[in-house]
C-alpha positions in Angstrom: -0.1 0.4 0.0 2.8 2.4 0.8 4.3 1.9 -2.5 1.3 2.7 -4.2 0.7 5.6 -2.2 4.3 6.9 -3.4 3.6 6.2 -7.0 0.6 8.3 -6.8 2.3 11.5 -4.8 5.4 11.3 -6.9 2.9 11.6 -10.2 2.2 15.2 -9.4 3.7 18.3 -7.9 0.2 19.3 -6.2 -0.4 19.9 -2.6 -1.3 16.9 -0.8 -3.2 16.3 2.1 -3.3 12.5 3.1 -5.8 11.7 6.0 -7.6 9.0 7.9 -7.3 5.9 9.5 -3.9 4.4 8.4 -4.4 1.7 10.5 -0.8 1.8 11.8 1.4 3.8 14.2 4.5 5.4 14.3 6.1 5.0 17.6 5.5 2.7 20.2 4.0 5.5 22.5 0.8 5.7 20.4 -0.3 2.4 21.5 -1.5 1.7 24.9 -2.6 -1.7 26.1 -2.3 -3.1 22.5 0.7 -4.6 20.6 3.2 -2.3 18.8 4.9 -3.8 15.6 8.4 -2.1 15.1 8.8 -3.7 11.4 5.1 -2.1 10.1 6.0 1.2 12.2 9.4 1.4 10.2 7.4 0.8 6.8 4.9 3.8 7.8 7.8 6.0 8.8 9.8 5.6 5.5 6.5 6.2 3.5 6.4 9.6 5.5 10.2 10.3 4.9 10.4 9.4 1.6 7.4 11.7 0.3 8.8 14.7 2.6 5.5 14.6 4.6 4.7 16.1 7.5 2.7 14.5 10.6 0.5 17.1 11.8 0.2 17.5 15.4 -3.2 16.3 17.2 -4.7 18.4 19.9 -7.5 17.8 22.0 -7.3 14.2 22.3 -3.7 11.7 22.6 -5.6 8.7 21.0 -8.1 8.6 17.9 -9.2 4.6 18.5 -10.9 3.3 21.6 -11.7 -0.3 21.6 -15.4 -1.0 22.6 -14.3 -2.4 26.1 -12.5 1.2 26.7 -9.0 -0.8 27.6 -7.1 -0.4 24.0 -6.0 3.0 22.7 -4.1 3.5 19.3 -3.2 6.8 17.4 -4.4 5.5 13.8 -6.0 8.6 12.7 -3.6 11.7 11.3 -3.2 14.0 8.5 -0.1 13.9 6.6 0.3 17.2 4.3 3.4 17.8 1.6 5.7 20.8 2.5 4.3 23.1 0.1 0.8 22.7 1.6 1.9 24.1 5.2 3.7 26.9 3.3 0.3 28.1 2.3 -1.3 27.1 5.4 1.4 28.0 8.2 -1.3 27.9 11.0 -2.9 24.9 10.4 -3.9 22.6 13.1 -6.1 19.2 13.7 -8.3 18.8 16.5 -9.4 15.2 17.8 -13.2 15.3 18.7 -14.9 13.2 21.2 -16.1 9.6 19.5 -19.9 8.9 19.5 -21.1 5.8 17.6 -17.8 4.8 16.4 -14.7 3.2 17.9 -12.8 6.2 16.2 -12.2 9.8 17.4 -13.7 12.3 14.0 -10.7 14.7 13.2 -10.8 18.4 12.3 -8.5 20.1 10.0 -8.6 24.0 11.1 -7.0 27.1 10.0 -6.0 29.2 12.8 -6.1 32.3 10.8 -9.5 32.1 9.9 -12.3 33.7 11.8 -15.9 34.0 11.0 -17.0 36.5 13.4 -19.7 35.9 15.9 -22.1 32.9 15.3 -25.1 34.5 13.2 -28.8 33.8 14.4 -30.7 31.1 12.6 -34.5 32.0 12.2 -36.4 28.5 11.5 -40.0 29.3 9.9 -41.7 27.4 12.4 -40.8 30.4 15.2 -43.0 32.7 12.9 -46.1 30.5 13.5 -45.6 31.0 17.6 -47.3 34.0 19.4 -44.9 33.3 22.1 -41.8 34.0 19.7 -43.4 37.2 18.7 -43.9 38.5 22.5 -40.2 37.5 23.2 -39.1 39.6 20.2 -41.1 42.8 21.6 -40.1 42.1 25.0 -36.5 42.0 24.1 -36.5 44.9 21.8 -37.8 47.1 24.4 -35.2 47.1 26.7 -33.3 50.3 27.8 -30.2 51.0 26.5 -28.0 53.5 28.2 -26.6 55.2 25.4 -27.4 58.2 23.2 -25.6 57.0 20.2 -28.4 55.3 17.7 -26.3 52.7 16.6 -25.2 51.0 20.0 -29.0 50.9 20.7 -29.6 49.3 17.7 -27.0 46.8 18.2 -27.9 46.2 21.9 -31.4 45.6 20.9 -30.3 42.8 18.2 -27.9 41.2 20.8 -30.9 41.2 23.4 -33.4 39.6 20.7 -30.6 36.8 19.8 -30.1 36.0 22.8 -33.8 35.8 24.6 -34.5 33.6 21.1 -32.0 31.5 21.4 -33.0 31.0 25.5 -36.6 30.2 23.9 -35.6 28.1 21.1 -33.7 25.6 23.6 -36.3 25.2 25.8 -38.9 24.5 23.2 -36.7 22.4 21.0 -36.1 20.5 24.2 -39.9 20.0 25.0 -40.4 18.9 21.4 -38.2 16.2 21.7 -40.2 15.4 24.8 -43.4 15.6 23.6 -42.2 13.3 20.5 -41.2 10.6 22.6 -44.1 10.7 25.0 -46.2 10.2 21.6 -44.4 7.7 20.2 -44.4 5.9 23.3 -48.2 6.2 23.5 -48.9 5.3 19.9 -47.0 2.1 20.1 -49.0 1.4 23.4 -52.3 1.6 21.9 -50.8 -0.7 18.8 -50.1 -3.5 21.1 -53.2 -3.4 23.0 -55.3 -3.2 19.7 -53.0 -6.3 18.6 -54.4 -8.3 22.0 -58.1 -7.2 22.1 -60.4 -4.6 20.4 -60.6 -1.2 21.2 -63.5 1.0 22.2 -64.8 3.7 19.9 -63.5 6.1 22.3 -60.0 4.6 22.9 -59.5 4.5 19.3 -60.4 8.1 19.2 -57.5 8.9 21.8 -55.1 6.5 19.6 -56.0 8.5 16.0 -55.3 11.9 17.9 -51.9 10.9 19.2 -51.2 9.6 15.8 -52.2 13.0 14.4 -50.3 15.2 17.3 -47.0 13.1 16.7 -47.3 13.5 12.8 -47.6 17.0 13.2 -44.4 17.5 15.6 -42.5 14.9 13.4 -43.3 17.0 10.4 -42.2 20.2 12.1 -38.9 18.8 13.3 -38.3 17.4 10.0 -39.0 20.9 8.4 -36.3 22.3 10.7 -33.7 19.7 10.1 -34.0 20.6 6.5 -33.5 24.5 7.0 -30.7 23.4 9.2 -28.8 21.3 6.2 -29.7 24.1 3.9 -27.8 26.7 6.1 -24.9 24.4 6.2 
């Protein structure tokens, strides 16, 4: 594999960034409670040296792969970049995030010089359908700002609206998730009960009402996720 990769790298003088799970470590210190093979490690290091690649240091965590039982640790994931890549982005760095659903930690390549400024407010369509959000905006906008400068007053009012909307959305979003979970459980319980015996007309109406509410809330949630995806 190292020979094949070397052939590709020598084919062009382009800037290279090779990253991912190399399934190999460079040094014994990059493994914990797991076997270290000096021969394979040498082949990996020779590949890096022969192609003048730079191994970007990792920040955040020491290891990138943790076994399911939490006993074995390895640094298998990394970014290897060419020298002209570093010359172009001198402040590039790699951050290791906490793992979630796999045994590998995700990596992020970042340029330290990039600053996108304050995080913008993302307004979802569903917010505009809530009277509560209208009241929050009005209340936040009516705050008193101790300044004679119109631009400062305008900025502080927008800042307050942003803060209050974020608080409200966080609370209402958590509430929606709980409601969806409760309705899902209720609908499933009614389905199991209907499998075992005939339901009364009143029970069927309650079941149908729960299904309709669940459909509406899931539809709202999906629309918000779709908007979020478009933002990104």
